C-alpha positions, 0 to 999 in steps of 0.5 A, spaced: 350 643 598 344 643 593 341 637 590 344 635 583 337 634 580 332 640 578 325 640 575 323 645 570 318 646 566 317 648 559 313 655 558 314 657 551 315 654 544 322 656 542 325 649 543 320 645 538 319 640 536 325 638 540 321 640 547 314 643 547 311 648 553 308 643 558 313 638 557 317 637 563 325 636 565 330 633 569 336 638 569 343 637 572 346 642 574 353 643 579 353 640 586 357 648 587 354 654 585 358 658 581 362 651 579 360 651 570 359 644 569 362 641 563 357 641 556 358 639 549 356 643 543 348 640 541 347 640 549 340 642 550 341 647 557 337 651 563 341 658 563 339 665 566 338 671 561 344 675 561 339 682 562 334 679 566 338 673 571 330 671 574 329 669 567 330 662 566 331 659 559 331 653 556 335 653 549 341 649 546 348 651 547 351 651 540 358 653 541 363 655 546 366 662 545 371 666 549 367 668 555 362 663 555 356 660 550 353 662 545 345 659 545 341 657 540 333 656 539 331 650 534 325 655 533 327 661 532 321 663 529 317 663 535 321 669 536 326 666 542 330 670 546 337 666 544 345 669 544 341 672 536 339 677 542 344 678 547 350 675 545 354 670 548 352 668 555 357 668 561 359 661 563 356 661 570 350 664 568 348 656 566 344 653 571 345 646 568 344 642 562 337 638 560 338 630 562 332 627 561 324 630 558 320 626 563 313 628 562 309 627 557 310 620 558 307 619 550 306 624 545 302 624 540 
């Protein structure tokens, strides 16, 4: 069993303006590895890149498709890697959904 809340730092600009580099997030993941989370379109998720499983990405779950989810960047102009590049992401590669941005407390 693993802890259901996980802390993740945003490193890239692909989710601006909602999330910025340096933001810290609480991510809810399943208690049992391999069990898929219930997701809805529009939720922000943390997933493993399909071609580089060691790389975590923060994206918006745009729509469910056969075999997984289409993950999109809020800021595609930032040169982001998302489903436009690698296609549908299998559900077992989605590690969790973002619950809260907890740092920084306020933005200018």
